[in-house]
C-alpha positions in Angstrom: -9.7 107.1 251.4 -12.3 106.7 254.2 -11.7 108.7 257.3 -13.6 108.7 260.6 -13.6 111.7 263.1 -14.5 110.7 266.6 -16.5 113.5 268.3 -16.3 112.9 272.1 -16.8 114.5 275.5 -13.7 113.6 277.4 -13.7 113.8 281.2 -10.6 114.3 283.4 -10.2 110.6 283.9 -7.8 109.1 281.2 -8.8 105.5 281.9 -12.5 106.4 281.4 -11.7 108.2 278.2 -9.8 105.2 276.8 -12.7 102.9 277.6 -15.0 105.3 275.7 -12.7 105.3 272.7 -12.1 101.6 272.2 -15.6 100.7 270.9 -15.7 103.8 268.7 -12.5 102.9 267.1 -13.7 99.3 266.5 -17.0 100.6 265.0 -15.1 103.0 262.7 -12.9 100.2 261.5 -15.9 97.9 260.8 -17.4 100.7 258.8 -14.3 100.8 256.6 -12.3 103.7 258.0 -8.6 103.6 257.2 -7.8 106.8 259.2 -9.5 107.6 262.5 -8.9 110.9 264.2 -9.7 112.0 267.8 -9.9 115.6 269.2 -7.6 117.7 271.2 -6.8 116.6 274.8 -8.4 113.3 274.2 -7.0 111.8 277.4 -8.0 114.6 279.9 -10.1 117.7 279.7 -9.5 119.7 282.9 -9.0 123.2 284.1 -7.4 122.1 287.3 -3.6 122.0 287.2 -3.6 119.9 290.4 -5.8 117.3 288.7 -3.6 117.3 285.6 -0.5 116.9 287.7 -2.1 113.9 289.4 -3.3 112.0 286.4 -1.0 113.0 283.5 2.0 110.9 282.6 5.1 111.2 280.4 4.6 110.1 276.8 6.2 106.6 277.4 3.8 105.9 280.3 0.6 107.5 279.0 -2.1 104.8 279.1 -4.3 106.4 276.4 -1.4 106.6 274.0 -0.6 102.9 274.7 -4.2 101.9 274.2 -4.5 103.8 270.9 -1.3 102.1 269.7 -2.8 98.7 270.6 -6.0 99.5 268.8 -4.2 100.7 265.7 -2.3 97.5 265.4 -5.3 95.3 266.3 -7.6 97.0 263.8 -5.0 97.7 261.1 -5.8 101.4 260.9 -4.0 104.7 261.2 -5.0 106.8 264.2 -4.4 110.5 264.9 -4.5 111.0 268.6 -5.5 114.6 268.0 -3.7 115.6 271.1 -2.8 114.2 274.5 -1.8 116.2 277.5 1.5 114.6 278.7 4.3 115.5 281.1 7.2 117.2 279.4 10.9 116.2 279.6 12.7 117.9 282.5 13.7 120.6 283.1 10.4 121.8 281.5 7.8 121.8 284.2 4.8 122.6 282.0 2.8 119.9 280.2 2.9 119.3 276.5 -0.2 119.4 274.3 1.0 116.8 271.8 -0.6 115.3 268.7 0.4 111.7 267.8 0.1 110.1 264.4 0.0 106.3 264.8 0.5 103.9 261.9 -1.4 100.6 261.2 1.3 98.6 263.0 0.9 100.7 266.2 4.1 102.7 265.7 4.3 106.4 266.3 4.8 107.9 262.9 4.9 111.5 263.9 4.4 113.8 266.9 3.7 117.5 267.0 3.5 119.8 270.0 0.9 122.6 269.7 2.8 125.8 268.9 0.2 128.6 269.5 -1.1 128.9 273.1 -4.7 129.9 273.8 -4.1 132.9 276.1 -7.3 134.9 275.7 -10.3 136.3 277.6 -13.2 135.5 275.3 -15.9 136.7 277.6 -16.1 138.4 281.1 -16.3 135.0 282.6 -14.3 132.8 280.2 -10.5 133.2 280.4 -7.8 130.8 279.2 -4.1 131.0 279.9 -2.8 127.8 278.2 0.8 128.9 278.3 0.7 128.9 282.1 0.3 125.1 282.1 1.5 124.0 278.6 4.9 124.6 276.9 4.5 125.7 273.2 6.1 123.6 270.5 8.6 125.1 268.1 8.5 122.8 265.0 6.0 122.3 262.2 5.4 118.6 261.4 4.6 116.9 258.1 4.2 113.1 258.0 4.1 110.6 255.2 1.2 108.1 255.1 -0.2 105.6 252.5 -2.9 108.2 251.7 -0.6 111.2 251.3 1.4 113.8 253.3 -0.4 115.0 256.5 0.3 118.3 258.2 -0.3 118.2 261.9 -1.8 121.2 263.8 -3.9 121.7 267.0 -6.9 123.9 267.7 -5.8 127.6 268.2 -3.2 127.0 265.5 -6.0 127.4 263.0 -5.9 131.2 263.4 -2.3 131.4 262.1 -2.5 131.0 258.3 1.2 131.0 257.8 1.6 127.6 259.4 -0.9 125.9 257.0 0.6 127.6 254.0 4.1 126.3 255.0 2.7 122.8 255.5 1.0 122.9 252.1 4.0 124.2 250.3 6.1 121.4 251.9 3.7 118.9 250.3 0.7 118.4 252.7 -2.5 117.3 251.0 -4.3 116.8 254.3 -4.3 119.1 257.3 -5.5 118.0 260.7 -7.0 120.4 263.2 -8.1 118.5 266.3 -9.8 120.9 268.7 -11.5 121.6 272.0 -13.0 124.9 270.7 -14.7 127.4 272.9 -18.5 127.7 272.5 -18.0 131.5 272.8 -16.0 131.7 269.5 -17.1 128.5 267.8 -20.4 129.7 266.2 -18.7 132.6 264.5 -15.2 131.4 263.9 -14.8 127.6 263.7 -16.2 126.9 260.3 -15.0 130.0 258.5 -11.4 129.5 259.7 -11.3 125.9 258.7 -12.8 126.7 255.3 -10.3 129.5 254.8 -7.3 127.2 255.6 -8.6 124.6 253.1 -9.2 127.2 250.3 -5.8 128.9 250.9 -3.9 125.7 250.7 -6.0 123.4 248.4 -5.9 120.8 251.1 -8.5 118.6 252.8 -9.0 119.8 256.4 -10.0 117.2 259.0 -11.0 118.7 262.3 -12.3 116.3 265.0 -13.7 118.2 268.0 -14.6 117.8 271.6 -18.2 118.6 272.4 -20.6 119.4 275.2 -20.3 119.7 279.0 -17.2 117.8 280.2 -17.5 115.9 283.5 -14.8 116.8 286.0 -13.9 115.6 289.4 -12.4 119.0 290.5 -11.9 122.5 289.1 -14.1 124.6 286.8 -16.3 122.6 284.4 -15.7 123.2 280.7 -18.0 123.2 277.6 -16.8 122.8 274.0 -18.3 123.7 270.7 -18.4 120.3 268.8 -19.1 120.4 265.1 -16.3 118.2 263.9 -15.7 119.2 260.3 -14.3 117.8 257.1 -13.6 120.5 254.4 -12.7 119.8 250.8 -9.7 121.6 249.0 -12.4 123.8 247.3 -13.7 124.9 250.7 -16.9 122.8 250.8 -18.0 121.3 254.1 -18.2 117.6 253.4 -19.3 116.6 256.9 -20.4 118.3 260.2 -20.6 116.3 263.4 -23.2 118.6 265.0 -23.2 118.9 268.8 -23.7 115.2 269.9 -20.9 112.7 270.5 -20.5 110.2 267.7 -18.5 109.1 264.6 -18.3 111.3 261.5 -17.5 109.1 258.4 -16.4 110.6 255.1 -14.9 109.4 251.9 -12.1 111.5 250.4 -11.0 111.6 246.8 -7.4 112.7 247.2 -7.2 113.7 243.5 -9.3 116.7 244.5 -6.2 118.3 246.0 -4.5 118.5 242.6 -7.7 119.6 240.9 -8.2 122.5 243.3 -4.5 123.6 243.0 -4.7 123.4 239.2 -7.7 125.7 239.1 -6.3 128.2 241.7 -2.5 127.7 241.8 -2.0 130.3 244.5 0.7 128.2 246.3 2.9 129.1 243.3 2.2 132.8 243.4 3.9 133.9 246.7 6.0 137.0 246.3 8.7 138.5 248.5 7.9 142.0 249.7 9.2 144.7 251.9 7.4 146.6 254.7 5.2 147.7 256.2 7.5 150.2 257.8 
């Protein structure tokens, strides 16, 4: 199976971001991609709640989701909208950070709301309180596709190994980790965490990432780490997108999942235990 990871630098203008994505999707399809993945908050990167409130829409009205569904059907490809920031259903006033898996007919095959909120102070000047603006999801999501079962996750989820183990034990052979990773933690943590999740589960890990300095019309500017990665079930980095926007193409031999799990059958070796007290 040929996959394409789109490494992009989204702004806080959804229409502008969709216009950037369309030719990249077409190019990936021309190059033979069957599955194309975009990063976290593909439709809008913004630190301004006021700006988000002005431009974000409910899922049914989101123009980027509608455009991606059109492109999936037109090009005959599966698309993972890594995540889109959308308005939640009332009475929830916070936004949802929602990943959408779109099939080759343009239908939404699965949706997943990011569960783990990035509430951290990574440096003296870089603080995030994602839960102030986004409501956490409550359900893990596994989706059937023509190329196997796909487990959906988003960015900060990668630090919580139990989620990935649960997805793998439920049948996932591919794990998706779209991200807008901090440049403060990215150099030390991004690749080791993704490789660990692949090794622990015997899954392919596909992690499309935002990159660079994001143009914003208001609020604090944001920078992201880039380095979209594809990791094999054995923990090998098969592709690294570096720091520039672009398309990362990779061919996956899905039989490698079973091979890795036969060599190290750790998913069969879980044990119940008590403690610690």
